[in-house]
C-alpha positions as CSV (number, residue, x, y, z in Angstrom):
1,M,-14.6,-158.2,-153.1
2,I,-12.3,-159.8,-155.9
3,G,-12.9,-163.4,-154.1
4,I,-16.2,-163.1,-154.5
5,L,-16.4,-162.1,-158.2
6,A,-13.7,-164.7,-158.7
7,T,-16.5,-168.1,-157.7
8,G,-19.4,-167.0,-160.1
9,L,-21.3,-165.5,-156.8
10,E,-22.2,-161.9,-157.6
11,T,-23.5,-160.8,-161.1
12,G,-23.3,-157.4,-161.9
13,T,-20.5,-154.9,-162.2
14,W,-18.9,-153.2,-159.3
15,S,-17.5,-149.8,-159.3
16,L,-15.5,-147.3,-157.0
17,P,-17.1,-144.1,-157.9
18,T,-16.0,-141.2,-156.1
19,R,-18.4,-140.0,-153.2
20,A,-19.0,-137.8,-150.1
21,L,-19.9,-138.1,-146.9
22,D,-22.4,-136.0,-146.2
23,T,-23.7,-136.0,-150.0
24,I,-27.4,-137.2,-151.4
25,Y,-27.0,-139.4,-154.0
26,Q,-29.8,-141.4,-156.3
27,N,-29.4,-144.9,-157.9
28,T,-30.3,-144.6,-161.8
29,S,-28.7,-148.0,-162.7
30,G,-32.2,-149.6,-163.8
31,K,-30.9,-152.3,-160.9
32,K,-30.4,-153.1,-157.4
33,R,-27.4,-151.3,-155.9
34,R,-24.6,-152.8,-152.9
35,V,-23.0,-150.2,-151.2
36,I,-20.0,-150.7,-149.2
37,V,-19.0,-148.3,-147.4
38,G,-15.5,-147.4,-144.9
39,I,-15.4,-145.4,-142.2
40,N,-12.9,-144.0,-140.4
41,T,-12.7,-143.0,-136.1
42,S,-9.9,-141.3,-134.7
43,A,-10.2,-138.5,-132.3
44,A,-11.0,-137.4,-128.9
45,A,-14.3,-137.4,-128.4
46,A,-17.2,-139.5,-130.4
47,Q,-17.8,-140.4,-134.0
48,R,-20.7,-141.6,-135.5
49,V,-22.1,-142.1,-139.3
50,K,-25.6,-142.8,-140.0
51,F,-26.9,-144.5,-143.9
52,V,-30.1,-143.4,-144.9
53,V,-32.0,-144.5,-147.3
54,G,-35.6,-143.5,-149.3
55,S,-37.5,-142.9,-152.5
56,A,-37.8,-139.3,-152.1
57,S,-35.0,-136.5,-151.2
58,P,-33.6,-136.3,-149.6
59,P,-33.7,-140.2,-147.7
60,G,-35.0,-140.5,-144.4
61,T,-35.1,-144.2,-143.1
62,Q,-32.3,-145.0,-140.9
63,I,-31.0,-148.3,-142.4
64,G,-27.8,-148.2,-139.4
65,R,-24.6,-145.9,-138.1
66,V,-21.2,-147.1,-137.3
67,G,-18.7,-145.3,-135.1
68,T,-17.5,-144.9,-131.3
69,A,-19.6,-143.3,-128.8
70,D,-16.7,-142.0,-126.3
71,A,-13.7,-140.5,-127.4
72,L,-10.7,-143.0,-128.8
73,S,-7.3,-143.9,-128.0
74,G,-6.1,-144.8,-131.5
75,S,-8.1,-145.5,-134.5
76,L,-11.3,-148.0,-136.1
77,L,-12.4,-148.4,-138.7
78,F,-15.7,-149.5,-139.7
79,T,-17.3,-151.3,-142.5
80,M,-21.2,-150.7,-143.4
81,S,-23.3,-152.7,-146.7
82,F,-26.7,-151.7,-147.5
83,E,-28.9,-151.8,-150.7
84,V,-30.7,-149.0,-152.7
85,P,-33.5,-150.3,-154.6
86,D,-34.0,-148.3,-157.9
87,T,-34.3,-144.4,-158.1
88,W,-34.1,-144.6,-154.8
89,F,-31.9,-142.1,-152.6
90,Y,-29.1,-143.0,-150.3
91,R,-26.2,-140.5,-148.6
92,A,-23.7,-141.4,-145.1
93,T,-24.6,-138.8,-143.2
94,I,-21.6,-137.4,-140.7
95,E,-23.6,-137.6,-136.5
96,A,-20.6,-136.9,-134.8
97,G,-17.3,-135.4,-134.8
98,T,-15.0,-135.8,-137.3
99,P,-14.9,-139.6,-139.1
100,T,-13.8,-139.8,-142.6
101,L,-14.7,-141.4,-145.4
102,D,-12.0,-144.6,-146.2
103,S,-13.5,-147.0,-149.2
104,W,-16.7,-146.9,-150.9
105,S,-17.8,-149.3,-153.2
106,E,-20.7,-150.2,-155.5
107,L,-22.5,-153.4,-157.3
108,D,-24.9,-152.8,-159.1
109,E,-27.0,-156.8,-159.4
């Protein structure tokens, strides 16, 4: 992300807010928000996280999901990126297993 900022391709302010899975957040920045989330999975069972956005709380439009369908013998890191309009709500919800949050960054453009 630093390289992107250094070249001037993106305008706005990156932040590394403290976030948690299964928590609803609202974009109150007055700008469009780009969200990038890293998810860790490692267990003997399927692990998945789904991402939802919406103009009302709780958000109800699933825009993607990451994770594994079956048991793992190691660990994997998945990354998901999505945009949230101003005033909209968003959340990363555990759908299966016990995935963990690796990283969460946001860019208000």
